[in-house]
All heavy atoms as TSV, in Angstrom:
chain	resi	resn	atom	element	x	y	z
A	1	MET	N	N	-24.176	70.343	38.889
A	1	MET	CA	C	-24.566	70.083	40.210
A	1	MET	C	C	-23.716	70.951	41.174
A	1	MET	O	O	-22.550	71.166	40.924
A	1	MET	CB	C	-24.366	68.652	40.581
A	1	MET	CG	C	-25.320	67.725	39.891
A	1	MET	SD	S	-25.120	66.037	40.461
A	1	MET	CE	C	-24.849	65.219	38.909
A	2	ASN	N	N	-24.314	71.398	42.227
A	2	ASN	CA	C	-23.590	72.189	43.179
A	2	ASN	C	C	-22.661	71.303	44.012
A	2	ASN	O	O	-23.116	70.264	44.503
A	2	ASN	CB	C	-24.534	72.923	44.113
A	2	ASN	CG	C	-25.148	74.082	43.491
A	2	ASN	OD1	O	-24.692	74.616	42.467
A	2	ASN	ND2	N	-26.249	74.584	44.061
A	3	ARG	N	N	-21.436	71.669	44.119
A	3	ARG	CA	C	-20.518	70.959	44.993
A	3	ARG	C	C	-20.548	71.490	46.401
A	3	ARG	O	O	-20.056	70.893	47.338
A	3	ARG	CB	C	-19.115	71.028	44.461
A	3	ARG	CG	C	-18.986	70.224	43.151
A	3	ARG	CD	C	-17.597	70.336	42.604
A	3	ARG	NE	N	-17.518	69.724	41.352
A	3	ARG	CZ	C	-16.931	68.541	41.050
A	3	ARG	NH1	N	-16.313	67.906	42.064
A	3	ARG	NH2	N	-16.925	68.037	39.900
A	4	GLU	N	N	-21.115	72.667	46.536
A	4	GLU	CA	C	-21.190	73.314	47.879
A	4	GLU	C	C	-22.309	72.672	48.657
A	4	GLU	O	O	-23.381	72.347	48.134
A	4	GLU	CB	C	-21.460	74.818	47.761
A	4	GLU	CG	C	-20.401	75.542	46.970
A	4	GLU	CD	C	-20.805	76.962	46.614
A	4	GLU	OE1	O	-21.840	77.386	47.147
A	4	GLU	OE2	O	-20.095	77.597	45.876
A	5	GLY	N	N	-22.129	72.454	49.968
A	5	GLY	CA	C	-23.174	71.876	50.774
A	5	GLY	C	C	-24.308	72.844	50.976
A	5	GLY	O	O	-24.118	74.064	51.195
A	6	ALA	N	N	-25.522	72.335	50.905
A	6	ALA	CA	C	-26.689	73.157	51.163
A	6	ALA	C	C	-26.890	73.198	52.657
A	6	ALA	O	O	-26.680	72.206	53.343
A	6	ALA	CB	C	-27.948	72.577	50.471
A	7	PRO	N	N	-27.284	74.338	53.192
A	7	PRO	CA	C	-27.490	74.464	54.642
A	7	PRO	C	C	-28.589	73.472	55.125
A	7	PRO	O	O	-29.593	73.333	54.509
A	7	PRO	CB	C	-27.985	75.921	54.828
A	7	PRO	CG	C	-27.725	76.606	53.552
A	7	PRO	CD	C	-27.576	75.568	52.492
A	8	GLY	N	N	-28.185	72.724	56.169
A	8	GLY	CA	C	-29.157	71.830	56.760
A	8	GLY	C	C	-29.285	70.482	56.052
A	8	GLY	O	O	-30.089	69.662	56.411
A	9	LYS	N	N	-28.517	70.213	55.042
A	9	LYS	CA	C	-28.588	68.946	54.312
A	9	LYS	C	C	-27.317	68.148	54.495
A	9	LYS	O	O	-26.247	68.673	54.327
A	9	LYS	CB	C	-28.871	69.155	52.830
A	9	LYS	CG	C	-30.242	69.690	52.554
A	9	LYS	CD	C	-30.665	69.432	51.149
A	9	LYS	CE	C	-32.091	69.951	50.978
A	9	LYS	NZ	N	-32.614	69.529	49.714
A	10	SER	N	N	-27.507	66.861	54.793
A	10	SER	CA	C	-26.319	66.003	54.971
A	10	SER	C	C	-25.798	65.582	53.622
A	10	SER	O	O	-26.526	65.735	52.597
A	10	SER	CB	C	-26.793	64.739	55.733
A	10	SER	OG	O	-27.554	63.915	54.949
A	11	PRO	N	N	-24.593	65.125	53.515
A	11	PRO	CA	C	-24.022	64.639	52.207
A	11	PRO	C	C	-24.877	63.549	51.624
A	11	PRO	O	O	-25.087	63.507	50.382
A	11	PRO	CB	C	-22.643	64.129	52.577
A	11	PRO	CG	C	-22.287	64.901	53.805
A	11	PRO	CD	C	-23.562	65.106	54.564
A	12	GLU	N	N	-25.503	62.711	52.465
A	12	GLU	CA	C	-26.357	61.633	51.908
A	12	GLU	C	C	-27.612	62.213	51.311
A	12	GLU	O	O	-28.049	61.792	50.221
A	12	GLU	CB	C	-26.700	60.651	53.040
A	12	GLU	CG	C	-27.576	59.497	52.510
A	12	GLU	CD	C	-27.912	58.499	53.575
A	12	GLU	OE1	O	-27.475	58.663	54.727
A	12	GLU	OE2	O	-28.608	57.526	53.237
A	13	GLU	N	N	-28.212	63.215	51.946
A	13	GLU	CA	C	-29.400	63.886	51.412
A	13	GLU	C	C	-29.064	64.547	50.077
A	13	GLU	O	O	-29.899	64.496	49.117
A	13	GLU	CB	C	-29.980	64.888	52.364
A	13	GLU	CG	C	-30.622	64.272	53.611
A	13	GLU	CD	C	-30.951	65.297	54.663
A	13	GLU	OE1	O	-30.142	66.189	54.907
A	13	GLU	OE2	O	-32.085	65.190	55.216
A	14	MET	N	N	-27.924	65.167	50.017
A	14	MET	CA	C	-27.510	65.859	48.762
A	14	MET	C	C	-27.317	64.816	47.670
A	14	MET	O	O	-27.754	65.066	46.512
A	14	MET	CB	C	-26.236	66.653	48.976
A	14	MET	CG	C	-26.389	67.870	49.886
A	14	MET	SD	S	-27.499	69.102	49.232
A	14	MET	CE	C	-26.600	69.581	47.742
A	15	TYR	N	N	-26.675	63.697	47.968
A	15	TYR	CA	C	-26.477	62.637	47.000
A	15	TYR	C	C	-27.797	62.142	46.460
A	15	TYR	O	O	-27.972	62.006	45.274
A	15	TYR	CB	C	-25.681	61.481	47.654
A	15	TYR	CG	C	-25.694	60.235	46.846
A	15	TYR	CD1	C	-24.880	60.115	45.712
A	15	TYR	CD2	C	-26.544	59.191	47.143
A	15	TYR	CE1	C	-24.872	58.958	44.891
A	15	TYR	CE2	C	-26.561	58.035	46.349
A	15	TYR	CZ	C	-25.782	57.924	45.224
A	15	TYR	OH	O	-25.775	56.791	44.484
A	16	ILE	N	N	-28.750	61.845	47.355
A	16	ILE	CA	C	-30.056	61.348	46.925
A	16	ILE	C	C	-30.762	62.336	46.042
A	16	ILE	O	O	-31.257	61.976	44.979
A	16	ILE	CB	C	-30.948	60.949	48.167
A	16	ILE	CG1	C	-30.312	59.787	48.902
A	16	ILE	CG2	C	-32.389	60.731	47.776
A	16	ILE	CD1	C	-30.939	59.520	50.255
A	17	GLN	N	N	-30.730	63.624	46.475
A	17	GLN	CA	C	-31.416	64.646	45.645
A	17	GLN	C	C	-30.784	64.755	44.266
A	17	GLN	O	O	-31.480	64.899	43.237
A	17	GLN	CB	C	-31.320	65.965	46.392
A	17	GLN	CG	C	-32.071	67.090	45.732
A	17	GLN	CD	C	-32.026	68.372	46.531
A	17	GLN	OE1	O	-31.256	68.541	47.485
A	17	GLN	NE2	N	-32.859	69.353	46.201
A	18	GLN	N	N	-29.460	64.708	44.165
A	18	GLN	CA	C	-28.800	64.869	42.900
A	18	GLN	C	C	-28.983	63.625	42.048
A	18	GLN	O	O	-29.224	63.738	40.813
A	18	GLN	CB	C	-27.277	65.149	43.093
A	18	GLN	CG	C	-27.023	66.525	43.679
A	18	GLN	CD	C	-25.616	66.777	43.975
A	18	GLN	OE1	O	-24.775	65.881	43.978
A	18	GLN	NE2	N	-25.241	68.034	44.266
A	19	LYS	N	N	-28.974	62.449	42.640
A	19	LYS	CA	C	-29.157	61.190	41.890
A	19	LYS	C	C	-30.612	61.189	41.303
A	19	LYS	O	O	-30.826	60.840	40.115
A	19	LYS	CB	C	-28.949	59.983	42.730
A	19	LYS	CG	C	-29.082	58.670	41.971
A	19	LYS	CD	C	-28.708	57.482	42.804
A	19	LYS	CE	C	-28.880	56.185	41.985
A	19	LYS	NZ	N	-28.386	54.992	42.724
A	20	VAL	N	N	-31.610	61.599	42.118
A	20	VAL	CA	C	-32.982	61.647	41.649
A	20	VAL	C	C	-33.052	62.606	40.470
A	20	VAL	O	O	-33.705	62.298	39.448
A	20	VAL	CB	C	-33.957	62.073	42.784
A	20	VAL	CG1	C	-35.297	62.544	42.233
A	20	VAL	CG2	C	-34.122	60.957	43.776
A	21	ARG	N	N	-32.497	63.758	40.578
A	21	ARG	CA	C	-32.521	64.778	39.503
A	21	ARG	C	C	-31.940	64.222	38.199
A	21	ARG	O	O	-32.504	64.376	37.156
A	21	ARG	CB	C	-31.819	66.035	39.941
A	21	ARG	CG	C	-31.965	67.197	38.951
A	21	ARG	CD	C	-31.391	68.479	39.523
A	21	ARG	NE	N	-31.497	69.552	38.590
A	21	ARG	CZ	C	-32.553	70.322	38.442
A	21	ARG	NH1	N	-33.640	70.100	39.129
A	21	ARG	NH2	N	-32.524	71.313	37.532
A	22	VAL	N	N	-30.773	63.559	38.288
A	22	VAL	CA	C	-30.115	63.030	37.128
A	22	VAL	C	C	-30.985	61.934	36.487
A	22	VAL	O	O	-31.186	61.921	35.278
A	22	VAL	CB	C	-28.714	62.476	37.480
A	22	VAL	CG1	C	-28.103	61.689	36.322
A	22	VAL	CG2	C	-27.784	63.643	37.814
A	23	LEU	N	N	-31.536	61.032	37.331
A	23	LEU	CA	C	-32.372	59.943	36.755
A	23	LEU	C	C	-33.613	60.493	36.101
A	23	LEU	O	O	-34.027	60.034	35.025
A	23	LEU	CB	C	-32.743	58.983	37.880
A	23	LEU	CG	C	-31.600	58.119	38.403
A	23	LEU	CD1	C	-32.079	57.279	39.613
A	23	LEU	CD2	C	-30.983	57.246	37.359
A	24	LEU	N	N	-34.205	61.532	36.690
A	24	LEU	CA	C	-35.425	62.137	36.095
A	24	LEU	C	C	-35.081	62.777	34.763
A	24	LEU	O	O	-35.853	62.680	33.797
A	24	LEU	CB	C	-36.053	63.139	37.026
A	24	LEU	CG	C	-36.748	62.520	38.278
A	24	LEU	CD1	C	-37.191	63.654	39.215
A	24	LEU	CD2	C	-37.917	61.641	37.903
A	25	MET	N	N	-33.951	63.454	34.699
A	25	MET	CA	C	-33.538	64.112	33.447
A	25	MET	C	C	-33.280	63.055	32.369
A	25	MET	O	O	-33.654	63.229	31.201
A	25	MET	CB	C	-32.308	64.966	33.648
A	25	MET	CG	C	-32.445	66.106	34.591
A	25	MET	SD	S	-33.172	67.573	33.950
A	25	MET	CE	C	-31.882	68.170	32.891
A	26	LEU	N	N	-32.623	61.956	32.717
A	26	LEU	CA	C	-32.402	60.874	31.780
A	26	LEU	C	C	-33.676	60.302	31.268
A	26	LEU	O	O	-33.834	60.081	30.084
A	26	LEU	CB	C	-31.518	59.767	32.411
A	26	LEU	CG	C	-30.077	60.110	32.645
A	26	LEU	CD1	C	-29.365	59.038	33.465
A	26	LEU	CD2	C	-29.325	60.238	31.299
A	27	ARG	N	N	-34.596	60.053	32.172
A	27	ARG	CA	C	-35.906	59.498	31.796
A	27	ARG	C	C	-36.635	60.489	30.858
A	27	ARG	O	O	-37.208	60.087	29.854
A	27	ARG	CB	C	-36.782	59.236	33.037
A	27	ARG	CG	C	-38.109	58.577	32.676
A	27	ARG	CD	C	-39.093	58.642	33.725
A	27	ARG	NE	N	-38.852	57.707	34.793
A	27	ARG	CZ	C	-39.491	57.780	35.965
A	27	ARG	NH1	N	-40.369	58.690	36.222
A	27	ARG	NH2	N	-39.248	56.854	36.912
A	28	LYS	N	N	-36.583	61.768	31.169
A	28	LYS	CA	C	-37.247	62.793	30.353
A	28	LYS	C	C	-36.660	62.843	28.960
A	28	LYS	O	O	-37.369	63.145	27.997
A	28	LYS	CB	C	-37.161	64.150	31.061
A	28	LYS	CG	C	-37.968	65.243	30.401
A	28	LYS	CD	C	-38.002	66.447	31.245
A	28	LYS	CE	C	-38.919	67.491	30.625
A	28	LYS	NZ	N	-39.112	68.652	31.450
A	29	MET	N	N	-35.360	62.586	28.836
A	29	MET	CA	C	-34.723	62.579	27.562
A	29	MET	C	C	-34.930	61.273	26.753
A	29	MET	O	O	-34.435	61.161	25.642
A	29	MET	CB	C	-33.213	62.856	27.706
A	29	MET	CG	C	-32.890	64.258	28.216
A	29	MET	SD	S	-31.164	64.754	28.252
A	29	MET	CE	C	-30.338	63.324	28.898
A	30	GLY	N	N	-35.655	60.366	27.330
A	30	GLY	CA	C	-36.005	59.143	26.626
A	30	GLY	C	C	-35.083	57.927	26.926
A	30	GLY	O	O	-35.274	56.872	26.271
A	31	SER	N	N	-34.221	58.051	27.892
A	31	SER	CA	C	-33.372	56.939	28.249
A	31	SER	C	C	-34.143	55.894	29.042
A	31	SER	O	O	-35.086	56.291	29.840
A	31	SER	CB	C	-32.184	57.355	29.120
A	31	SER	OG	O	-31.356	58.238	28.395
A	32	ASN	N	N	-33.852	54.629	28.856
A	32	ASN	CA	C	-34.439	53.577	29.633
A	32	ASN	C	C	-33.659	53.352	30.873
A	32	ASN	O	O	-32.457	53.116	30.813
A	32	ASN	CB	C	-34.522	52.254	28.816
A	32	ASN	CG	C	-35.411	52.354	27.660
A	32	ASN	OD1	O	-36.499	53.018	27.703
A	32	ASN	ND2	N	-35.089	51.720	26.562
A	33	LEU	N	N	-34.331	53.512	32.018
A	33	LEU	CA	C	-33.647	53.326	33.297
A	33	LEU	C	C	-33.659	51.868	33.662
A	33	LEU	O	O	-34.571	51.134	33.272
A	33	LEU	CB	C	-34.369	54.123	34.424
A	33	LEU	CG	C	-34.446	55.625	34.172
A	33	LEU	CD1	C	-35.100	56.307	35.374
A	33	LEU	CD2	C	-33.075	56.249	33.952
A	34	THR	N	N	-32.658	51.423	34.414
A	34	THR	CA	C	-32.640	50.066	34.874
A	34	THR	C	C	-33.682	49.825	35.984
A	34	THR	O	O	-34.218	50.766	36.525
A	34	THR	CB	C	-31.241	49.715	35.429
A	34	THR	OG1	O	-31.050	50.501	36.634
A	34	THR	CG2	C	-30.122	49.932	34.465
A	35	ALA	N	N	-33.944	48.571	36.239
A	35	ALA	CA	C	-34.929	48.238	37.279
A	35	ALA	C	C	-34.495	48.820	38.611
A	35	ALA	O	O	-35.297	49.325	39.361
A	35	ALA	CB	C	-35.070	46.707	37.397
A	36	SER	N	N	-33.186	48.793	38.928
A	36	SER	CA	C	-32.718	49.339	40.197
A	36	SER	C	C	-32.850	50.867	40.257
A	36	SER	O	O	-33.134	51.432	41.318
A	36	SER	CB	C	-31.290	48.936	40.473
A	36	SER	OG	O	-30.406	49.412	39.523
A	37	GLU	N	N	-32.682	51.524	39.141
A	37	GLU	CA	C	-32.869	52.960	39.053
A	37	GLU	C	C	-34.298	53.347	39.246
A	37	GLU	O	O	-34.617	54.302	39.994
A	37	GLU	CB	C	-32.339	53.531	37.740
A	37	GLU	CG	C	-30.790	53.418	37.630
A	37	GLU	CD	C	-30.277	53.708	36.238
A	37	GLU	OE1	O	-31.046	53.520	35.235
A	37	GLU	OE2	O	-29.094	54.103	36.137
A	38	GLU	N	N	-35.231	52.588	38.617
A	38	GLU	CA	C	-36.648	52.830	38.836
A	38	GLU	C	C	-37.040	52.617	40.275
A	38	GLU	O	O	-37.856	53.317	40.835
A	38	GLU	CB	C	-37.521	51.958	37.895
A	38	GLU	CG	C	-37.356	52.295	36.388
A	38	GLU	CD	C	-38.060	53.585	36.036
A	38	GLU	OE1	O	-38.780	54.181	36.833
A	38	GLU	OE2	O	-37.861	54.055	34.914
A	39	GLU	N	N	-36.516	51.539	40.879
A	39	GLU	CA	C	-36.779	51.270	42.303
A	39	GLU	C	C	-36.291	52.393	43.183
A	39	GLU	O	O	-36.941	52.776	44.140
A	39	GLU	CB	C	-36.145	49.942	42.677
A	39	GLU	CG	C	-36.356	49.560	44.113
A	39	GLU	CD	C	-37.833	49.335	44.516
A	39	GLU	OE1	O	-38.583	48.944	43.606
A	39	GLU	OE2	O	-38.190	49.556	45.658
A	40	PHE	N	N	-35.116	52.969	42.855
A	40	PHE	CA	C	-34.585	54.078	43.629
A	40	PHE	C	C	-35.551	55.255	43.555
A	40	PHE	O	O	-35.864	55.888	44.593
A	40	PHE	CB	C	-33.217	54.472	43.045
A	40	PHE	CG	C	-32.548	55.576	43.781
A	40	PHE	CD1	C	-31.685	55.278	44.878
A	40	PHE	CD2	C	-32.686	56.903	43.469
A	40	PHE	CE1	C	-31.073	56.277	45.580
A	40	PHE	CE2	C	-32.036	57.932	44.128
A	40	PHE	CZ	C	-31.268	57.622	45.190
A	41	LEU	N	N	-36.093	55.537	42.387
A	41	LEU	CA	C	-37.007	56.619	42.245
A	41	LEU	C	C	-38.337	56.369	43.051
A	41	LEU	O	O	-38.864	57.285	43.638
A	41	LEU	CB	C	-37.396	56.866	40.753
A	41	LEU	CG	C	-36.215	57.477	39.943
A	41	LEU	CD1	C	-36.656	57.603	38.479
A	41	LEU	CD2	C	-35.772	58.836	40.474
A	42	ARG	N	N	-38.771	55.113	43.036
A	42	ARG	CA	C	-39.957	54.762	43.803
A	42	ARG	C	C	-39.684	54.906	45.292
A	42	ARG	O	O	-40.563	55.393	46.075
A	42	ARG	CB	C	-40.461	53.366	43.532
A	42	ARG	CG	C	-41.240	53.219	42.221
A	42	ARG	CD	C	-41.877	51.871	42.091
A	42	ARG	NE	N	-40.928	50.782	41.982
A	42	ARG	CZ	C	-40.352	50.416	40.859
A	42	ARG	NH1	N	-40.644	51.025	39.733
A	42	ARG	NH2	N	-39.504	49.430	40.781
A	43	THR	N	N	-38.509	54.519	45.726
A	43	THR	CA	C	-38.127	54.593	47.189
A	43	THR	C	C	-38.106	56.038	47.604
A	43	THR	O	O	-38.525	56.344	48.732
A	43	THR	CB	C	-36.756	53.957	47.387
A	43	THR	OG1	O	-36.822	52.582	46.990
A	43	THR	CG2	C	-36.345	54.035	48.819
A	44	TYR	N	N	-37.623	56.911	46.786
A	44	TYR	CA	C	-37.498	58.346	47.136
A	44	TYR	C	C	-38.562	59.194	46.426
A	44	TYR	O	O	-38.274	60.258	45.882
A	44	TYR	CB	C	-36.105	58.797	46.885
A	44	TYR	CG	C	-35.090	58.132	47.767
A	44	TYR	CD1	C	-34.350	57.079	47.313
A	44	TYR	CD2	C	-34.963	58.493	49.114
A	44	TYR	CE1	C	-33.440	56.398	48.127
A	44	TYR	CE2	C	-34.065	57.860	49.954
A	44	TYR	CZ	C	-33.296	56.797	49.426
A	44	TYR	OH	O	-32.461	56.161	50.276
A	45	ALA	N	N	-39.780	58.691	46.386
A	45	ALA	CA	C	-40.914	59.349	45.733
A	45	ALA	C	C	-41.076	60.867	46.158
A	45	ALA	O	O	-41.370	61.705	45.324
A	45	ALA	CB	C	-42.174	58.606	45.889
A	46	GLY	N	N	-40.868	61.119	47.432
A	46	GLY	CA	C	-41.049	62.482	47.918
A	46	GLY	C	C	-39.996	63.442	47.302
A	46	GLY	O	O	-40.292	64.550	46.888
A	47	VAL	N	N	-38.785	62.962	47.179
A	47	VAL	CA	C	-37.717	63.720	46.523
A	47	VAL	C	C	-38.057	63.886	45.024
A	47	VAL	O	O	-37.849	64.942	44.463
A	47	VAL	CB	C	-36.327	63.058	46.720
A	47	VAL	CG1	C	-35.257	63.797	46.007
A	47	VAL	CG2	C	-35.996	62.892	48.194
A	48	VAL	N	N	-38.589	62.788	44.447
A	48	VAL	CA	C	-38.941	62.834	42.983
A	48	VAL	C	C	-39.933	63.949	42.763
A	48	VAL	O	O	-39.795	64.767	41.873
A	48	VAL	CB	C	-39.500	61.470	42.544
A	48	VAL	CG1	C	-40.095	61.590	41.126
A	48	VAL	CG2	C	-38.418	60.428	42.552
A	49	ASN	N	N	-40.994	64.025	43.579
A	49	ASN	CA	C	-42.021	65.050	43.387
A	49	ASN	C	C	-41.403	66.440	43.528
A	49	ASN	O	O	-41.760	67.328	42.798
A	49	ASN	CB	C	-43.156	64.853	44.396
A	49	ASN	CG	C	-43.951	63.616	44.086
A	49	ASN	OD1	O	-44.018	63.198	42.911
A	49	ASN	ND2	N	-44.580	63.044	45.056
A	50	SER	N	N	-40.496	66.617	44.443
A	50	SER	CA	C	-39.854	67.921	44.606
A	50	SER	C	C	-39.010	68.238	43.391
A	50	SER	O	O	-39.017	69.401	42.938
A	50	SER	CB	C	-38.971	67.855	45.872
A	50	SER	OG	O	-38.168	68.952	45.927
A	51	GLN	N	N	-38.277	67.287	42.882
A	51	GLN	CA	C	-37.381	67.543	41.748
A	51	GLN	C	C	-38.131	67.741	40.440
A	51	GLN	O	O	-37.701	68.522	39.590
A	51	GLN	CB	C	-36.331	66.406	41.601
A	51	GLN	CG	C	-35.323	66.352	42.701
A	51	GLN	CD	C	-34.494	67.611	42.810
A	51	GLN	OE1	O	-33.943	68.051	41.763
A	51	GLN	NE2	N	-34.407	68.189	43.965
A	52	LEU	N	N	-39.282	67.043	40.283
A	52	LEU	CA	C	-40.057	67.250	39.057
A	52	LEU	C	C	-40.452	68.684	38.876
A	52	LEU	O	O	-40.459	69.163	37.740
A	52	LEU	CB	C	-41.287	66.315	39.091
A	52	LEU	CG	C	-41.059	64.864	38.695
A	52	LEU	CD1	C	-42.330	64.072	38.907
A	52	LEU	CD2	C	-40.603	64.763	37.278
A	53	SER	N	N	-40.808	69.317	39.960
A	53	SER	CA	C	-41.211	70.715	39.797
A	53	SER	C	C	-40.070	71.655	39.482
A	53	SER	O	O	-40.280	72.756	38.978
A	53	SER	CB	C	-41.908	71.179	41.088
A	53	SER	OG	O	-40.986	71.217	42.189
A	54	GLN	N	N	-38.851	71.185	39.675
A	54	GLN	CA	C	-37.657	72.054	39.452
A	54	GLN	C	C	-37.033	71.748	38.068
A	54	GLN	O	O	-36.157	72.500	37.662
A	54	GLN	CB	C	-36.632	71.822	40.544
A	54	GLN	CG	C	-37.127	72.279	41.884
A	54	GLN	CD	C	-36.102	71.987	42.956
A	54	GLN	OE1	O	-34.883	71.881	42.692
A	54	GLN	NE2	N	-36.524	71.892	44.198
A	55	LEU	N	N	-37.462	70.720	37.362
A	55	LEU	CA	C	-36.855	70.412	36.036
A	55	LEU	C	C	-37.261	71.454	35.032
A	55	LEU	O	O	-38.344	72.042	35.072
A	55	LEU	CB	C	-37.385	69.063	35.538
A	55	LEU	CG	C	-36.836	67.826	36.300
A	55	LEU	CD1	C	-37.450	66.545	35.678
A	55	LEU	CD2	C	-35.345	67.757	36.183
A	56	PRO	N	N	-36.379	71.729	34.073
A	56	PRO	CA	C	-36.706	72.706	32.987
A	56	PRO	C	C	-37.974	72.276	32.264
A	56	PRO	O	O	-38.173	71.091	32.067
A	56	PRO	CB	C	-35.456	72.664	32.126
A	56	PRO	CG	C	-34.395	71.978	32.925
A	56	PRO	CD	C	-35.049	71.161	33.948
A	57	GLN	N	N	-38.774	73.208	31.820
A	57	GLN	CA	C	-39.993	72.917	31.137
A	57	GLN	C	C	-39.768	72.560	29.707
A	57	GLN	O	O	-40.606	72.023	29.050
A	57	GLN	CB	C	-40.979	74.060	31.258
A	57	GLN	CG	C	-41.406	74.309	32.698
A	57	GLN	CD	C	-42.052	73.129	33.342
A	57	GLN	OE1	O	-42.937	72.518	32.765
A	57	GLN	NE2	N	-41.614	72.745	34.499
A	58	HIS	N	N	-38.639	72.929	29.126
A	58	HIS	CA	C	-38.339	72.673	27.711
A	58	HIS	C	C	-37.870	71.242	27.581
A	58	HIS	O	O	-36.911	70.858	28.230
A	58	HIS	CB	C	-37.289	73.613	27.217
A	58	HIS	CG	C	-37.604	75.024	27.377
A	58	HIS	ND1	N	-38.593	75.647	26.736
A	58	HIS	CD2	C	-37.088	76.000	28.200
A	58	HIS	CE1	C	-38.684	76.885	27.110
A	58	HIS	NE2	N	-37.814	77.124	27.984
A	59	SER	N	N	-38.487	70.481	26.724
A	59	SER	CA	C	-38.072	69.123	26.522
A	59	SER	C	C	-37.478	69.028	25.086
A	59	SER	O	O	-37.806	69.786	24.221
A	59	SER	CB	C	-39.194	68.111	26.701
A	59	SER	OG	O	-40.084	68.169	25.594
A	60	ILE	N	N	-36.707	67.981	24.902
A	60	ILE	CA	C	-36.109	67.703	23.599
A	60	ILE	C	C	-37.201	67.465	22.572
A	60	ILE	O	O	-37.144	67.868	21.426
A	60	ILE	CB	C	-35.128	66.535	23.693
A	60	ILE	CG1	C	-33.923	66.915	24.535
A	60	ILE	CG2	C	-34.652	66.096	22.327
A	60	ILE	CD1	C	-33.026	65.824	24.914
A	61	ASP	N	N	-38.261	66.748	23.029
A	61	ASP	CA	C	-39.371	66.426	22.144
A	61	ASP	C	C	-40.045	67.699	21.596
A	61	ASP	O	O	-40.517	67.715	20.428
A	61	ASP	CB	C	-40.390	65.573	22.882
A	61	ASP	CG	C	-39.831	64.216	23.223
A	61	ASP	OD1	O	-38.906	63.747	22.502
A	61	ASP	OD2	O	-40.307	63.607	24.176
A	62	GLN	N	N	-40.196	68.759	22.358
A	62	GLN	CA	C	-40.828	69.956	21.946
A	62	GLN	C	C	-40.072	70.569	20.741
A	62	GLN	O	O	-40.634	71.034	19.823
A	62	GLN	CB	C	-40.890	71.004	23.034
A	62	GLN	CG	C	-41.926	70.612	24.111
A	62	GLN	CD	C	-41.831	71.576	25.310
A	62	GLN	OE1	O	-40.871	72.288	25.481
A	62	GLN	NE2	N	-42.870	71.556	26.105
A	63	GLY	N	N	-38.743	70.512	20.801
A	63	GLY	CA	C	-37.958	71.012	19.727
A	63	GLY	C	C	-38.132	70.206	18.437
A	63	GLY	O	O	-38.167	70.724	17.340
A	64	LYS	N	N	-38.201	68.866	18.573
A	64	LYS	CA	C	-38.441	67.995	17.412
A	64	LYS	C	C	-39.785	68.327	16.790
A	64	LYS	O	O	-39.905	68.360	15.543
A	64	LYS	CB	C	-38.352	66.545	17.816
A	64	LYS	CG	C	-36.976	66.069	18.220
A	64	LYS	CD	C	-37.029	64.653	18.648
A	64	LYS	CE	C	-35.682	64.140	19.118
A	64	LYS	NZ	N	-35.725	62.812	19.668
A	65	GLU	N	N	-40.793	68.496	17.596
A	65	GLU	CA	C	-42.143	68.749	17.074
A	65	GLU	C	C	-42.157	70.077	16.357
A	65	GLU	O	O	-42.726	70.210	15.284
A	65	GLU	CB	C	-43.155	68.763	18.226
A	65	GLU	CG	C	-43.394	67.429	18.777
A	65	GLU	CD	C	-44.311	67.467	20.035
A	65	GLU	OE1	O	-44.817	68.569	20.387
A	65	GLU	OE2	O	-44.444	66.420	20.691
A	66	ALA	N	N	-41.474	71.060	16.863
A	66	ALA	CA	C	-41.429	72.393	16.196
A	66	ALA	C	C	-40.757	72.238	14.818
A	66	ALA	O	O	-41.200	72.832	13.854
A	66	ALA	CB	C	-40.729	73.413	17.076
A	67	GLY	N	N	-39.691	71.495	14.786
A	67	GLY	CA	C	-39.013	71.267	13.524
A	67	GLY	C	C	-39.833	70.531	12.530
A	67	GLY	O	O	-39.835	70.878	11.312
A	68	LEU	N	N	-40.647	69.598	12.945
A	68	LEU	CA	C	-41.540	68.887	12.045
A	68	LEU	C	C	-42.626	69.768	11.536
A	68	LEU	O	O	-42.988	69.672	10.376
A	68	LEU	CB	C	-42.163	67.654	12.784
A	68	LEU	CG	C	-41.221	66.483	13.084
A	68	LEU	CD1	C	-41.914	65.463	13.903
A	68	LEU	CD2	C	-40.666	65.886	11.817
A	69	GLN	N	N	-43.129	70.640	12.331
A	69	GLN	CA	C	-44.211	71.528	11.904
A	69	GLN	C	C	-43.651	72.479	10.871
A	69	GLN	O	O	-44.359	72.828	9.923
A	69	GLN	CB	C	-44.778	72.297	13.129
A	69	GLN	CG	C	-45.568	71.411	14.051
A	69	GLN	CD	C	-45.977	72.136	15.324
A	69	GLN	OE1	O	-45.546	73.255	15.569
A	69	GLN	NE2	N	-46.767	71.483	16.132
A	70	LYS	N	N	-42.454	72.937	11.014
A	70	LYS	CA	C	-41.864	73.838	10.001
A	70	LYS	C	C	-41.715	73.166	8.683
A	70	LYS	O	O	-41.930	73.764	7.676
A	70	LYS	CB	C	-40.527	74.391	10.496
A	70	LYS	CG	C	-40.603	75.377	11.620
A	70	LYS	CD	C	-39.231	75.847	12.059
A	70	LYS	CE	C	-39.303	76.745	13.239
A	70	LYS	NZ	N	-37.993	77.156	13.717
A	71	GLN	N	N	-41.314	71.930	8.700
A	71	GLN	CA	C	-41.116	71.170	7.444
A	71	GLN	C	C	-42.424	70.889	6.769
A	71	GLN	O	O	-42.542	70.990	5.535
A	71	GLN	CB	C	-40.379	69.861	7.702
A	71	GLN	CG	C	-38.977	69.991	8.172
A	71	GLN	CD	C	-38.346	68.706	8.614
A	71	GLN	OE1	O	-38.979	67.685	8.614
A	71	GLN	NE2	N	-37.064	68.754	8.925
A	72	VAL	N	N	-43.493	70.576	7.513
A	72	VAL	CA	C	-44.755	70.240	6.928
A	72	VAL	C	C	-45.475	71.480	6.434
A	72	VAL	O	O	-46.044	71.499	5.366
A	72	VAL	CB	C	-45.657	69.489	7.961
A	72	VAL	CG1	C	-47.038	69.267	7.436
A	72	VAL	CG2	C	-44.985	68.173	8.362
A	73	GLY	N	N	-45.429	72.568	7.237
A	73	GLY	CA	C	-46.175	73.787	6.931
A	73	GLY	C	C	-45.549	74.565	5.902
A	73	GLY	O	O	-45.705	74.999	4.902
């Protein structure tokens, strides 16, 4: 995460953006989020949509599937 302030963003906005990004990454990796974490993501749905487009396209699951295909084939 960047520790430098982004131009035009308050520390609170940066915190929200970073927290959303971390929660989305955890969810993508298969972690179960708490009810309060899920509520946070619902509350900041606009930030969630913005962050989803910035997440890496490679998932852990894709690597597992590739490994399974090599073993079977």
